[in-house]
Each structure stands twice: as structure tokens, then as C-alpha cells.
Biopython code that builds the backbone (N, CA, C, O; Angstrom):
import numpy as np
from Bio.PDB.StructureBuilder import StructureBuilder

atoms = [
    (1, "MET", "N", (-54.666, -7.160, -101.052)),
    (1, "MET", "CA", (-54.468, -6.437, -99.815)),
    (1, "MET", "C", (-53.190, -5.606, -99.871)),
    (1, "MET", "O", (-53.168, -4.484, -99.364)),
    (2, "SER", "N", (-52.141, -6.124, -100.468)),
    (2, "SER", "CA", (-50.872, -5.394, -100.482)),
    (2, "SER", "C", (-50.932, -4.156, -101.364)),
    (2, "SER", "O", (-50.172, -3.212, -101.147)),
    (3, "THR", "N", (-51.828, -4.138, -102.363)),
    (3, "THR", "CA", (-51.942, -2.975, -103.231)),
    (3, "THR", "C", (-52.968, -1.982, -102.708)),
    (3, "THR", "O", (-53.046, -0.855, -103.197)),
    (4, "GLN", "N", (-53.747, -2.386, -101.731)),
    (4, "GLN", "CA", (-54.832, -1.572, -101.207)),
    (4, "GLN", "C", (-55.762, -1.139, -102.328)),
    (4, "GLN", "O", (-56.219, 0.004, -102.368)),
    (5, "GLY", "N", (-56.035, -2.065, -103.236)),
    (5, "GLY", "CA", (-56.903, -1.795, -104.368)),
    (5, "GLY", "C", (-58.359, -1.761, -103.978)),
    (5, "GLY", "O", (-58.747, -2.163, -102.881)),
    (6, "ASN", "N", (-59.157, -1.269, -104.911)),
    (6, "ASN", "CA", (-60.604, -1.205, -104.725)),
    (6, "ASN", "C", (-61.275, -2.098, -105.749)),
    (6, "ASN", "O", (-60.861, -2.159, -106.907)),
    (7, "ASP", "N", (-62.318, -2.793, -105.309)),
    (7, "ASP", "CA", (-63.093, -3.617, -106.234)),
    (7, "ASP", "C", (-63.648, -2.745, -107.347)),
    (7, "ASP", "O", (-63.988, -1.582, -107.134)),
    (8, "LEU", "N", (-63.736, -3.325, -108.539)),
    (8, "LEU", "CA", (-64.373, -2.627, -109.644)),
    (8, "LEU", "C", (-65.861, -2.513, -109.377)),
    (8, "LEU", "O", (-66.423, -3.330, -108.648)),
    (9, "PRO", "N", (-66.514, -1.502, -109.963)),
    (9, "PRO", "CA", (-67.971, -1.417, -109.826)),
    (9, "PRO", "C", (-68.627, -2.700, -110.341)),
    (9, "PRO", "O", (-68.053, -3.405, -111.171)),
    (10, "ASP", "N", (-69.813, -2.996, -109.854)),
    (10, "ASP", "CA", (-70.509, -4.239, -110.220)),
    (10, "ASP", "C", (-70.629, -4.430, -111.728)),
    (10, "ASP", "O", (-70.546, -5.560, -112.210)),
    (11, "ASP", "N", (-70.824, -3.343, -112.487)),
    (11, "ASP", "CA", (-70.988, -3.484, -113.931)),
    (11, "ASP", "C", (-69.669, -3.795, -114.644)),
    (11, "ASP", "O", (-69.680, -4.154, -115.821)),
    (12, "LEU", "N", (-68.537, -3.663, -113.953)),
    (12, "LEU", "CA", (-67.234, -3.964, -114.548)),
    (12, "LEU", "C", (-66.578, -5.202, -113.969)),
    (12, "LEU", "O", (-65.714, -5.795, -114.614)),
    (13, "GLY", "N", (-66.969, -5.609, -112.761)),
    (13, "GLY", "CA", (-66.303, -6.696, -112.065)),
    (13, "GLY", "C", (-66.557, -8.049, -112.672)),
    (13, "GLY", "O", (-67.368, -8.174, -113.589)),
    (14, "PRO", "N", (-65.888, -9.053, -112.187)),
    (14, "PRO", "CA", (-64.972, -9.027, -111.047)),
    (14, "PRO", "C", (-63.610, -8.451, -111.434)),
    (14, "PRO", "O", (-63.159, -8.559, -112.574)),
    (15, "GLY", "N", (-62.979, -7.837, -110.438)),
    (15, "GLY", "CA", (-61.661, -7.259, -110.629)),
    (15, "GLY", "C", (-61.400, -6.158, -109.619)),
    (15, "GLY", "O", (-62.199, -5.921, -108.713)),
    (16, "PHE", "N", (-60.258, -5.484, -109.793)),
    (16, "PHE", "CA", (-59.910, -4.400, -108.885)),
    (16, "PHE", "C", (-59.001, -3.398, -109.577)),
    (16, "PHE", "O", (-58.396, -3.692, -110.608)),
    (17, "ALA", "N", (-58.916, -2.211, -108.995)),
    (17, "ALA", "CA", (-58.062, -1.137, -109.488)),
    (17, "ALA", "C", (-57.199, -0.646, -108.335)),
    (17, "ALA", "O", (-57.653, -0.585, -107.193)),
    (18, "ALA", "N", (-55.949, -0.295, -108.639)),
    (18, "ALA", "CA", (-55.038, 0.133, -107.583)),
    (18, "ALA", "C", (-53.855, 0.885, -108.174)),
    (18, "ALA", "O", (-53.714, 1.016, -109.390)),
    (19, "ARG", "N", (-53.022, 1.368, -107.282)),
    (19, "ARG", "CA", (-51.746, 1.981, -107.651)),
    (19, "ARG", "C", (-50.641, 1.210, -106.943)),
    (19, "ARG", "O", (-50.839, 0.671, -105.854)),
    (20, "ARG", "N", (-49.465, 1.167, -107.587)),
    (20, "ARG", "CA", (-48.297, 0.554, -106.966)),
    (20, "ARG", "C", (-47.067, 1.336, -107.404)),
    (20, "ARG", "O", (-47.142, 2.175, -108.302)),
    (21, "THR", "N", (-45.958, 1.064, -106.780)),
    (21, "THR", "CA", (-44.696, 1.686, -107.152)),
    (21, "THR", "C", (-43.832, 0.632, -107.818)),
    (21, "THR", "O", (-43.691, -0.476, -107.301)),
    (22, "ASN", "N", (-43.245, 0.973, -108.975)),
    (22, "ASN", "CA", (-42.397, 0.008, -109.674)),
    (22, "ASN", "C", (-40.949, 0.121, -109.200)),
    (22, "ASN", "O", (-40.657, 0.889, -108.283)),
    (23, "ALA", "N", (-40.052, -0.629, -109.810)),
    (23, "ALA", "CA", (-38.644, -0.671, -109.399)),
    (23, "ALA", "C", (-37.944, 0.676, -109.566)),
    (23, "ALA", "O", (-36.940, 0.938, -108.904)),
    (24, "GLN", "N", (-38.461, 1.523, -110.439)),
    (24, "GLN", "CA", (-37.884, 2.852, -110.655)),
    (24, "GLN", "C", (-38.534, 3.912, -109.767)),
    (24, "GLN", "O", (-38.351, 5.111, -109.981)),
    (25, "ASP", "N", (-39.289, 3.462, -108.777)),
    (25, "ASP", "CA", (-39.979, 4.330, -107.827)),
    (25, "ASP", "C", (-41.001, 5.239, -108.515)),
    (25, "ASP", "O", (-41.240, 6.363, -108.074)),
    (26, "GLU", "N", (-41.599, 4.740, -109.598)),
    (26, "GLU", "CA", (-42.646, 5.455, -110.307)),
    (26, "GLU", "C", (-43.990, 4.836, -109.944)),
    (26, "GLU", "O", (-44.089, 3.626, -109.738)),
    (27, "THR", "N", (-45.005, 5.656, -109.867)),
    (27, "THR", "CA", (-46.338, 5.156, -109.561)),
    (27, "THR", "C", (-46.983, 4.603, -110.823)),
    (27, "THR", "O", (-46.997, 5.257, -111.866)),
    (28, "VAL", "N", (-47.508, 3.412, -110.716)),
    (28, "VAL", "CA", (-48.199, 2.745, -111.814)),
    (28, "VAL", "C", (-49.647, 2.535, -111.377)),
    (28, "VAL", "O", (-49.912, 1.974, -110.314)),
    (29, "SER", "N", (-50.578, 2.992, -112.213)),
    (29, "SER", "CA", (-51.995, 2.732, -111.972)),
    (29, "SER", "C", (-52.388, 1.525, -112.797)),
    (29, "SER", "O", (-51.981, 1.395, -113.951)),
    (30, "PHE", "N", (-53.181, 0.641, -112.206)),
    (30, "PHE", "CA", (-53.544, -0.563, -112.945)),
    (30, "PHE", "C", (-54.931, -1.056, -112.579)),
    (30, "PHE", "O", (-55.440, -0.817, -111.484)),
    (31, "VAL", "N", (-55.523, -1.756, -113.542)),
    (31, "VAL", "CA", (-56.816, -2.403, -113.355)),
    (31, "VAL", "C", (-56.653, -3.848, -113.780)),
    (31, "VAL", "O", (-56.109, -4.126, -114.849)),
    (32, "TYR", "N", (-57.118, -4.768, -112.955)),
    (32, "TYR", "CA", (-57.177, -6.193, -113.278)),
    (32, "TYR", "C", (-58.644, -6.581, -113.274)),
    (32, "TYR", "O", (-59.367, -6.301, -112.318)),
    (33, "GLY", "N", (-59.076, -7.219, -114.336)),
    (33, "GLY", "CA", (-60.437, -7.732, -114.396)),
    (33, "GLY", "C", (-60.435, -9.075, -115.090)),
    (33, "GLY", "O", (-59.586, -9.330, -115.944)),
    (34, "TRP", "N", (-61.370, -9.937, -114.737)),
    (34, "TRP", "CA", (-61.379, -11.279, -115.296)),
    (34, "TRP", "C", (-62.809, -11.728, -115.520)),
    (34, "TRP", "O", (-63.764, -11.133, -115.020)),
    (35, "THR", "N", (-62.920, -12.798, -116.289)),
    (35, "THR", "CA", (-64.230, -13.384, -116.530)),
    (35, "THR", "C", (-64.654, -14.153, -115.278)),
    (35, "THR", "O", (-63.804, -14.597, -114.506)),
    (36, "PRO", "N", (-65.966, -14.309, -115.076)),
    (36, "PRO", "CA", (-66.437, -15.027, -113.890)),
    (36, "PRO", "C", (-65.880, -16.444, -113.771)),
    (36, "PRO", "O", (-65.770, -16.969, -112.663)),
    (37, "ASP", "N", (-65.527, -17.070, -114.892)),
    (37, "ASP", "CA", (-64.972, -18.424, -114.826)),
    (37, "ASP", "C", (-63.443, -18.429, -114.666)),
    (37, "ASP", "O", (-62.825, -19.493, -114.667)),
    (38, "TYR", "N", (-62.849, -17.267, -114.531)),
    (38, "TYR", "CA", (-61.406, -17.078, -114.311)),
    (38, "TYR", "C", (-60.533, -17.542, -115.481)),
    (38, "TYR", "O", (-59.333, -17.749, -115.306)),
    (39, "LYS", "N", (-61.119, -17.707, -116.666)),
    (39, "LYS", "CA", (-60.337, -18.191, -117.802)),
    (39, "LYS", "C", (-59.648, -17.074, -118.573)),
    (39, "LYS", "O", (-58.676, -17.325, -119.286)),
    (40, "ARG", "N", (-60.141, -15.839, -118.441)),
    (40, "ARG", "CA", (-59.539, -14.721, -119.153)),
    (40, "ARG", "C", (-59.285, -13.577, -118.183)),
    (40, "ARG", "O", (-60.081, -13.310, -117.283)),
    (41, "LEU", "N", (-58.151, -12.907, -118.388)),
    (41, "LEU", "CA", (-57.746, -11.779, -117.560)),
    (41, "LEU", "C", (-57.423, -10.612, -118.478)),
    (41, "LEU", "O", (-56.748, -10.787, -119.493)),
    (42, "LEU", "N", (-57.896, -9.431, -118.132)),
    (42, "LEU", "CA", (-57.563, -8.208, -118.847)),
    (42, "LEU", "C", (-56.915, -7.264, -117.855)),
    (42, "LEU", "O", (-57.481, -6.986, -116.797)),
    (43, "THR", "N", (-55.729, -6.766, -118.189)),
    (43, "THR", "CA", (-55.051, -5.793, -117.334)),
    (43, "THR", "C", (-54.789, -4.529, -118.131)),
    (43, "THR", "O", (-54.476, -4.578, -119.321)),
    (44, "VAL", "N", (-54.922, -3.411, -117.466)),
    (44, "VAL", "CA", (-54.581, -2.109, -118.030)),
    (44, "VAL", "C", (-53.617, -1.466, -117.048)),
    (44, "VAL", "O", (-53.921, -1.341, -115.862)),
    (45, "ASN", "N", (-52.449, -1.056, -117.545)),
    (45, "ASN", "CA", (-51.433, -0.397, -116.719)),
    (45, "ASN", "C", (-51.096, 0.955, -117.326)),
    (45, "ASN", "O", (-50.899, 1.058, -118.536)),
    (46, "ILE", "N", (-51.028, 1.981, -116.510)),
    (46, "ILE", "CA", (-50.576, 3.298, -116.954)),
    (46, "ILE", "C", (-49.329, 3.630, -116.155)),
    (46, "ILE", "O", (-49.375, 3.812, -114.939)),
    (47, "TYR", "N", (-48.206, 3.705, -116.873)),
    (47, "TYR", "CA", (-46.910, 3.959, -116.244)),
    (47, "TYR", "C", (-46.577, 5.435, -116.164)),
    (47, "TYR", "O", (-45.940, 5.878, -115.209)),
    (48, "THR", "N", (-46.996, 6.194, -117.147)),
    (48, "THR", "CA", (-46.721, 7.624, -117.173)),
    (48, "THR", "C", (-48.031, 8.341, -117.435)),
    (48, "THR", "O", (-48.673, 8.130, -118.464)),
    (49, "SER", "N", (-48.417, 9.181, -116.509)),
    (49, "SER", "CA", (-49.687, 9.883, -116.694)),
    (49, "SER", "C", (-49.421, 11.333, -117.094)),
    (49, "SER", "O", (-48.361, 11.892, -116.813)),
    (50, "ALA", "N", (-50.398, 11.912, -117.747)),
    (50, "ALA", "CA", (-50.310, 13.307, -118.160)),
    (50, "ALA", "C", (-50.553, 14.207, -116.947)),
    (50, "ALA", "O", (-51.339, 13.864, -116.064)),
    (51, "PRO", "N", (-49.889, 15.342, -116.907)),
    (51, "PRO", "CA", (-50.112, 16.270, -115.799)),
    (51, "PRO", "C", (-51.594, 16.637, -115.677)),
    (51, "PRO", "O", (-52.266, 16.913, -116.671)),
    (52, "GLY", "N", (-52.077, 16.634, -114.452)),
    (52, "GLY", "CA", (-53.457, 17.009, -114.194)),
    (52, "GLY", "C", (-54.480, 15.917, -114.451)),
    (52, "GLY", "O", (-55.678, 16.150, -114.290)),
    (53, "ARG", "N", (-54.030, 14.715, -114.852)),
    (53, "ARG", "CA", (-54.942, 13.608, -115.111)),
    (53, "ARG", "C", (-54.906, 12.631, -113.946)),
    (53, "ARG", "O", (-53.887, 12.492, -113.269)),
    (54, "ASP", "N", (-56.018, 11.961, -113.722)),
    (54, "ASP", "CA", (-56.092, 10.902, -112.716)),
    (54, "ASP", "C", (-55.832, 9.586, -113.449)),
    (54, "ASP", "O", (-56.719, 9.057, -114.119)),
    (55, "SER", "N", (-54.622, 9.066, -113.319)),
    (55, "SER", "CA", (-54.238, 7.879, -114.084)),
    (55, "SER", "C", (-55.055, 6.646, -113.697)),
    (55, "SER", "O", (-55.288, 5.778, -114.538)),
    (56, "LEU", "N", (-55.489, 6.555, -112.449)),
    (56, "LEU", "CA", (-56.307, 5.417, -112.048)),
    (56, "LEU", "C", (-57.695, 5.506, -112.688)),
    (56, "LEU", "O", (-58.237, 4.492, -113.128)),
    (57, "ALA", "N", (-58.263, 6.686, -112.740)),
    (57, "ALA", "CA", (-59.553, 6.875, -113.426)),
    (57, "ALA", "C", (-59.395, 6.594, -114.918)),
    (57, "ALA", "O", (-60.281, 6.005, -115.536)),
    (58, "ASP", "N", (-58.275, 7.012, -115.495)),
    (58, "ASP", "CA", (-58.031, 6.749, -116.917)),
    (58, "ASP", "C", (-57.889, 5.255, -117.179)),
    (58, "ASP", "O", (-58.443, 4.748, -118.155)),
    (59, "ALA", "N", (-57.156, 4.539, -116.326)),
    (59, "ALA", "CA", (-56.987, 3.093, -116.492)),
    (59, "ALA", "C", (-58.337, 2.388, -116.381)),
    (59, "ALA", "O", (-58.615, 1.448, -117.126)),
    (60, "THR", "N", (-59.169, 2.842, -115.456)),
    (60, "THR", "CA", (-60.494, 2.252, -115.288)),
    (60, "THR", "C", (-61.359, 2.511, -116.514)),
    (60, "THR", "O", (-62.113, 1.634, -116.936)),
    (61, "GLU", "N", (-61.258, 3.697, -117.085)),
    (61, "GLU", "CA", (-62.040, 3.998, -118.287)),
    (61, "GLU", "C", (-61.553, 3.184, -119.480)),
    (61, "GLU", "O", (-62.371, 2.700, -120.262)),
    (62, "PHE", "N", (-60.240, 3.022, -119.638)),
    (62, "PHE", "CA", (-59.732, 2.143, -120.694)),
    (62, "PHE", "C", (-60.289, 0.735, -120.516)),
    (62, "PHE", "O", (-60.727, 0.107, -121.479)),
    (63, "PHE", "N", (-60.269, 0.246, -119.281)),
    (63, "PHE", "CA", (-60.810, -1.085, -119.003)),
    (63, "PHE", "C", (-62.280, -1.145, -119.380)),
    (63, "PHE", "O", (-62.722, -2.104, -120.013)),
    (64, "ARG", "N", (-63.044, -0.118, -118.993)),
    (64, "ARG", "CA", (-64.481, -0.072, -119.293)),
    (64, "ARG", "C", (-64.714, -0.185, -120.803)),
    (64, "ARG", "O", (-65.654, -0.852, -121.235)),
    (65, "GLN", "N", (-63.876, 0.453, -121.595)),
    (65, "GLN", "CA", (-64.055, 0.433, -123.048)),
    (65, "GLN", "C", (-63.564, -0.871, -123.681)),
    (65, "GLN", "O", (-64.125, -1.316, -124.682)),
    (66, "LEU", "N", (-62.536, -1.484, -123.117)),
    (66, "LEU", "CA", (-61.970, -2.712, -123.685)),
    (66, "LEU", "C", (-62.714, -3.979, -123.253)),
    (66, "LEU", "O", (-62.740, -4.966, -123.989)),
    (67, "LYS", "N", (-63.309, -3.950, -122.075)),
    (67, "LYS", "CA", (-63.962, -5.142, -121.532)),
    (67, "LYS", "C", (-64.968, -5.766, -122.486)),
    (67, "LYS", "O", (-64.921, -6.979, -122.689)),
    (68, "PRO", "N", (-65.878, -4.998, -123.084)),
    (68, "PRO", "CA", (-66.845, -5.639, -123.987)),
    (68, "PRO", "C", (-66.182, -6.320, -125.196)),
    (68, "PRO", "O", (-66.693, -7.310, -125.718)),
    (69, "LEU", "N", (-65.052, -5.781, -125.625)),
    (69, "LEU", "CA", (-64.353, -6.337, -126.783)),
    (69, "LEU", "C", (-63.504, -7.555, -126.436)),
    (69, "LEU", "O", (-63.392, -8.483, -127.237)),
    (70, "LEU", "N", (-62.912, -7.554, -125.257)),
    (70, "LEU", "CA", (-61.922, -8.577, -124.925)),
    (70, "LEU", "C", (-62.356, -9.605, -123.883)),
    (70, "LEU", "O", (-61.802, -10.702, -123.832)),
    (71, "LEU", "N", (-63.339, -9.262, -123.056)),
    (71, "LEU", "CA", (-63.761, -10.213, -122.014)),
    (71, "LEU", "C", (-65.199, -10.673, -122.184)),
    (71, "LEU", "O", (-65.474, -11.868, -122.070)),
    (72, "ASP", "N", (-66.107, -9.775, -122.449)),
    (72, "ASP", "CA", (-67.503, -10.149, -122.552)),
    (72, "ASP", "C", (-67.728, -11.007, -123.792)),
    (72, "ASP", "O", (-67.368, -10.609, -124.900)),
    (73, "GLY", "N", (-68.302, -12.142, -123.612)),
    (73, "GLY", "CA", (-68.581, -13.019, -124.747)),
    (73, "GLY", "C", (-67.338, -13.682, -125.319)),
    (73, "GLY", "O", (-67.397, -14.271, -126.399)),
    (74, "ALA", "N", (-66.209, -13.596, -124.612)),
    (74, "ALA", "CA", (-64.973, -14.229, -125.091)),
    (74, "ALA", "C", (-65.141, -15.739, -125.067)),
    (74, "ALA", "O", (-65.773, -16.298, -124.169)),
    (75, "THR", "N", (-64.570, -16.380, -126.060)),
    (75, "THR", "CA", (-64.645, -17.843, -126.124)),
    (75, "THR", "C", (-63.253, -18.428, -126.070)),
    (75, "THR", "O", (-62.276, -17.799, -126.477)),
    (76, "GLY", "N", (-63.181, -19.657, -125.554)),
    (76, "GLY", "CA", (-61.952, -20.429, -125.537)),
    (76, "GLY", "C", (-60.861, -19.729, -124.931)),
    (76, "GLY", "O", (-59.755, -20.263, -124.847)),
]
sb = StructureBuilder()
sb.init_structure("model")
sb.init_model(0)
sb.init_chain("A")
sb.init_seg("    ")
for serial, (resi, resn, name, xyz) in enumerate(atoms, 1):
    if name == "N":
        sb.init_residue(resn, " ", resi, " ")
    sb.init_atom(name, np.array(xyz, "f"), 0.0, 1.0, " ", f" {name:<3s}", serial, name[0])
structure = sb.get_structure()
């Protein structure tokens, strides 16, 4: 609630994506996603975005690409 994040799409969830401000007053875009059993968490943070890019969309796309490798089918 404090980040006013949005739930990830059903094909990526459970998790959420949001923006926050860090101690240096910079905007950080981030995605948090986890396995349904809550045993594994994957986070993607973008601290510096390129001009003209949507850093939250980029963080979500990084998550989309990493999830199958790091969360789906993860053991132990």
C-alpha cells in the first residue's frame, strides 16, 4: 500500500511492480515476485533509467525474462 504498486499480470504473479524514492531522492522502479509457496523471491530494481525509457516497464520485462530461469521450477 505504501508503494502504491500494481499486481503483476496473472502470467507473472504473484508479485507487484512499483516506484519509490530512495535516500538520494532518486526514483527507483522495482518488481517483486515470488513463488506460490513463498520460498523464493525475485526482485528487479532499476535505479537509473535511460532518457525516454519507462523504467517500470523495463523492470517488468526483465522480471518476465528472468522468472522462468530463477523462479519457475526452482527447487530447494
